[in-house]
C-alpha positions as CSV (number, residue, x, y, z in Angstrom):
1,M,0.0,0.0,0.0
2,I,2.8,2.4,0.9
3,E,4.6,1.6,-2.4
4,L,1.3,2.2,-4.3
5,L,0.7,5.5,-2.6
6,T,4.3,6.5,-3.4
7,V,3.9,5.7,-7.1
8,I,0.6,7.7,-7.2
9,A,2.3,10.6,-5.5
10,I,5.2,10.5,-8.0
11,I,2.7,10.4,-10.9
12,A,0.8,13.4,-9.4
13,I,4.0,15.4,-9.1
14,L,5.1,14.6,-12.6
15,A,1.6,15.5,-13.9
16,A,1.8,18.8,-12.1
17,I,5.1,19.6,-13.7
18,L,4.4,18.4,-17.2
19,F,0.8,19.6,-17.8
20,P,1.8,23.3,-17.7
21,I,4.7,22.5,-20.0
22,F,2.4,20.8,-22.5
23,G,0.1,23.8,-22.3
24,T,3.0,26.2,-23.0
25,V,4.1,24.1,-25.9
26,R,0.6,24.1,-27.4
27,E,0.3,27.9,-27.0
28,Q,3.7,28.4,-28.6
29,A,2.4,26.3,-31.6
30,R,-0.7,28.4,-31.8
31,Q,1.4,31.6,-31.8
32,S,3.7,30.2,-34.5
33,N,0.6,29.5,-36.6
34,T,-0.5,33.1,-36.2
35,M,3.0,34.3,-37.1
36,S,2.7,32.3,-40.3
37,N,-0.7,33.8,-41.0
38,L,0.7,37.3,-40.4
39,H,3.4,36.6,-43.0
40,S,0.8,35.6,-45.5
41,I,-1.2,38.7,-44.7
42,Y,2.0,40.8,-45.4
43,I,2.6,39.3,-48.8
44,A,-1.0,39.7,-49.8
45,A,-1.2,43.3,-48.6
46,R,2.0,44.1,-50.6
47,Q,0.5,42.4,-53.7
48,F,-2.7,44.6,-53.2
49,Y,-0.5,47.7,-52.9
50,D,1.4,46.8,-56.1
51,D,-1.9,46.3,-58.0
52,E,-3.9,49.2,-56.6
53,G,-1.2,51.7,-55.5
54,R,-2.6,51.8,-52.0
55,F,-3.3,49.5,-49.0
56,P,-6.8,48.0,-48.8
57,P,-9.4,49.6,-46.6
58,A,-9.7,46.3,-44.7
59,L,-7.7,43.1,-44.8
60,F,-10.4,40.5,-44.9
61,G,-13.5,42.5,-45.5
62,Y,-16.8,43.5,-43.8
63,A,-19.8,41.4,-42.9
64,E,-22.1,40.8,-45.9
65,I,-25.7,40.0,-46.3
66,K,-28.1,39.0,-49.1
67,D,-31.6,40.4,-48.9
68,T,-32.8,37.2,-50.5
69,P,-30.9,33.8,-50.7
70,T,-30.2,34.5,-54.4
71,G,-29.9,38.3,-54.2
72,P,-26.7,40.4,-54.6
73,A,-24.5,40.7,-51.6
74,R,-24.0,44.0,-49.8
75,F,-22.3,45.2,-46.6
76,A,-24.5,44.2,-43.6
77,T,-25.9,46.8,-41.1
78,Q,-26.9,46.4,-37.5
79,D,-30.6,46.5,-38.7
80,D,-29.8,43.4,-40.8
81,V,-28.4,41.6,-37.8
82,N,-31.4,42.5,-35.7
83,N,-34.0,41.7,-38.3
84,N,-32.6,39.1,-40.7
85,P,-29.6,37.3,-39.2
86,A,-30.2,34.1,-41.1
87,N,-29.2,35.9,-44.4
88,I,-25.8,37.0,-43.1
89,T,-23.3,35.6,-45.5
90,P,-20.9,33.1,-43.8
91,M,-17.3,34.4,-43.5
92,N,-16.0,31.9,-46.1
93,E,-18.6,32.9,-48.7
94,I,-18.2,36.7,-48.9
95,L,-18.0,38.2,-52.4
96,K,-16.5,41.6,-51.6
97,G,-13.3,40.7,-49.8
98,Y,-10.1,42.7,-50.1
99,L,-7.2,40.3,-49.7
100,Y,-9.5,37.3,-49.4
101,R,-10.0,35.2,-52.5
102,E,-7.9,37.2,-54.9
103,H,-4.7,37.3,-52.8
104,L,-5.4,34.7,-50.1
105,K,-7.7,31.8,-51.0
106,D,-8.1,30.4,-47.5
107,Y,-10.2,32.4,-45.0
108,G,-8.3,30.6,-42.3
109,N,-5.3,33.0,-42.9
110,F,-7.4,35.7,-41.2
111,T,-8.3,33.7,-38.1
112,C,-6.4,32.8,-34.9
113,T,-6.4,29.4,-33.2
114,D,-6.9,31.2,-29.8
115,N,-10.1,32.9,-31.2
116,L,-12.8,30.8,-29.6
117,V,-15.6,31.9,-32.0
118,T,-16.5,29.2,-34.5
119,D,-19.7,30.7,-36.0
120,K,-18.9,31.9,-39.5
121,K,-22.0,34.1,-39.4
122,A,-21.1,35.8,-36.1
123,V,-20.5,39.6,-36.6
124,T,-19.7,42.4,-34.2
125,Q,-19.5,46.1,-33.9
126,V,-15.9,47.4,-33.3
127,Y,-14.4,50.4,-31.5
128,Y,-11.3,52.5,-32.1
129,P,-8.4,51.9,-29.7
130,L,-8.4,54.1,-26.6
131,N,-4.9,55.4,-27.2
132,L,-5.4,57.2,-30.5
133,P,-4.1,60.8,-30.6
134,N,-7.3,61.9,-32.4
135,K,-9.5,62.2,-29.3
136,D,-12.6,62.5,-31.6
137,L,-12.0,58.9,-32.6
138,A,-10.4,57.3,-29.5
139,G,-12.6,54.7,-28.0
140,Q,-15.5,55.5,-30.4
141,L,-17.6,53.1,-32.4
142,V,-16.2,52.5,-35.9
143,V,-18.8,53.9,-38.4
144,W,-19.0,54.5,-42.1
145,S,-18.0,58.1,-42.9
146,K,-17.6,60.3,-45.9
147,T,-15.1,63.1,-46.6
148,D,-15.9,66.3,-44.9
149,T,-14.2,69.5,-46.2
150,T,-16.7,72.0,-44.8
151,T,-16.7,71.5,-41.0
152,N,-13.0,72.3,-40.8
153,P,-11.6,73.4,-44.1
154,T,-8.1,73.9,-42.7
155,C,-7.9,70.3,-41.6
156,P,-10.6,68.3,-43.4
157,S,-11.5,64.8,-42.4
158,Y,-11.3,62.0,-44.9
159,G,-13.9,59.3,-45.2
160,D,-14.1,55.8,-46.4
161,P,-13.0,55.2,-50.0
162,D,-15.2,52.1,-50.0
163,L,-18.4,53.8,-48.7
164,P,-21.3,52.0,-50.5
165,D,-23.6,55.0,-50.5
166,D,-24.7,57.8,-48.3
167,T,-27.3,55.6,-46.5
168,Y,-24.4,53.9,-44.7
169,V,-22.9,57.1,-43.3
170,G,-23.0,57.0,-39.5
171,K,-23.9,53.3,-39.3
172,P,-21.5,50.9,-37.5
173,K,-19.1,48.9,-39.7
174,L,-19.6,45.2,-39.0
175,F,-16.8,42.7,-39.0
176,Y,-16.8,38.9,-38.7
177,T,-15.9,38.0,-35.1
178,M,-13.7,35.2,-36.4
179,D,-11.6,37.8,-38.2
180,S,-8.5,38.2,-36.0
181,M,-6.5,40.3,-38.5
182,D,-8.8,43.3,-38.8
183,I,-10.1,43.3,-35.2
184,G,-9.4,41.8,-31.8
185,P,-10.4,41.9,-28.1
186,R,-9.6,45.0,-26.2
187,L,-7.2,44.3,-23.4
188,D,-7.1,45.8,-19.9
189,D,-3.9,46.7,-18.0
190,Y,-3.6,43.0,-17.0
191,G,-3.9,41.6,-20.5
192,H,-7.5,40.4,-19.9
193,P,-10.3,41.0,-22.4
194,V,-12.5,44.0,-21.6
195,K,-16.3,43.3,-21.3
196,D,-19.3,45.6,-21.8
197,D,-22.2,45.9,-19.3
198,R,-23.8,42.7,-20.8
199,G,-20.6,40.6,-20.4
200,N,-19.8,40.7,-24.1
201,T,-16.2,41.1,-25.3
202,I,-15.4,44.6,-26.6
203,Y,-13.6,44.4,-30.0
204,E,-11.2,47.0,-31.2
205,L,-10.1,47.9,-34.7
206,H,-6.5,46.7,-35.4
207,Y,-6.1,47.5,-39.0
208,T,-6.8,50.6,-41.0
209,P,-4.6,52.6,-43.5
210,D,-5.8,55.9,-41.9
211,W,-5.9,56.1,-38.1
212,T,-6.4,59.9,-37.8
213,H,-8.7,60.7,-40.7
214,K,-6.6,63.8,-41.2
215,L,-4.0,64.6,-43.9
216,G,-1.2,67.2,-44.0
217,A,1.7,68.2,-41.9
218,T,-0.2,70.8,-39.8
219,C,-3.2,68.5,-39.2
220,D,-1.8,65.0,-38.8
221,V,-0.1,65.5,-35.5
222,D,-0.8,64.3,-31.9
223,D,-1.3,66.4,-28.9
224,K,2.5,66.3,-28.3
225,G,3.1,67.9,-31.7
226,R,4.5,64.7,-33.2
227,A,3.7,64.0,-36.9
228,V,1.7,60.8,-37.2
229,V,3.5,59.5,-40.3
230,T,3.4,55.9,-39.2
231,Q,0.2,55.2,-41.2
232,L,-0.4,53.2,-44.3
233,K,-2.0,56.1,-46.2
234,Y,1.5,57.7,-46.6
235,R,3.7,56.7,-49.5
236,N,6.9,55.9,-47.5
237,P,6.1,55.5,-43.8
238,P,9.0,54.2,-41.6
239,A,8.8,50.4,-42.2
240,E,10.3,49.3,-38.9
241,R,7.9,51.5,-36.8
242,T,4.7,51.3,-38.9
243,V,2.2,48.7,-37.8
244,I,0.1,46.9,-40.4
245,T,-2.0,45.0,-37.8
246,Y,-1.7,43.2,-34.5
247,V,-3.4,40.2,-32.8
248,T,-4.5,40.2,-29.2
249,D,-6.4,36.8,-29.1
250,H,-3.5,35.0,-27.5
251,A,-3.4,37.3,-24.5
252,A,-7.2,37.5,-24.2
253,T,-7.8,33.7,-24.3
254,S,-4.7,31.8,-23.2
255,G,-3.2,34.3,-20.8
256,S,-0.1,34.7,-22.9
257,P,1.8,38.0,-22.3
258,N,2.2,38.4,-26.0
259,V,0.6,40.6,-28.6
260,L,1.7,39.6,-32.1
261,V,2.5,42.6,-34.2
262,L,3.0,42.8,-38.0
263,L,5.2,45.6,-39.2
264,L,5.4,47.2,-42.6
265,S,8.9,45.8,-43.0
266,G,7.3,42.3,-43.1
267,T,8.6,41.4,-39.6
268,A,6.2,39.8,-37.2
269,R,7.1,40.3,-33.5
270,K,5.9,39.2,-30.1
271,V,5.4,42.2,-27.9
272,N,4.5,42.1,-24.2
273,Y,1.0,43.4,-23.8
274,M,2.2,46.0,-21.3
275,K,4.6,47.4,-23.8
276,A,1.9,47.4,-26.4
277,H,-0.8,49.1,-24.4
278,G,0.9,50.6,-21.3
279,D,1.8,53.9,-22.8
280,P,-0.9,56.3,-24.1
281,Y,0.8,56.3,-27.5
282,T,2.0,52.9,-28.4
283,L,0.1,50.5,-30.6
284,P,-1.1,50.9,-33.2
285,L,0.6,54.2,-34.0
286,Y,3.9,54.4,-32.1
287,F,5.6,51.1,-32.2
288,Q,9.1,51.3,-30.7
289,P,11.6,48.7,-32.3
């Protein structure tokens, strides 16, 4: 009996030692898969740039809907989600993608293995990061907008080049919740996902060519007077400091300290979430190599 108990105790000790190691190895494999996807995203975005002379408005694309099962696809609105969710187009069947289909055939390149959402029809509203220098946008809901040259002619705001029509102006842009390249969970100071009053995860925008919606040396600056040139709307932004996108799912789901960041140079890096979010001006606009 004593020998049996000794063996059981040894097995329990070994299990306590090995299980966390196995978990760490699995998480490292998941992060390696995301790094591979980020590399594919970089190549596709560069191909898009070579073809179009600009970076895409979104990497994957926006949520789509068909008014009838055989009707033409269009960008979905929150009214569609509320009133006709069955007709939301599954993520792998959209017709108006940007990098998807033409430059990347597999929708899986836009997902993350630590993203627990599996419903291809699940969509979400998205918010701007809290640390944007443009206080008019920071933390606000991402909505469709059009160019406005009258409100402030000195520093006009620039709208969405892919705005379908004026009926969309002011309505939330909807993204697929499985899309981990355009959006991701907002993290708190401890690397945990932030929830709203209903307990739902708050998603932030992680990719856009134009974070400030301003253009020009006198307009496109932060409140410290620094020029915000690390944006994809500029012709030659600094490649080692300009972020294409970043993935927060690993920190939000597995407790990993890493946010995975894709730079314009093509480098994908693991950055501690405190370094990524601890300063008012870090990701997505002020990456420090």
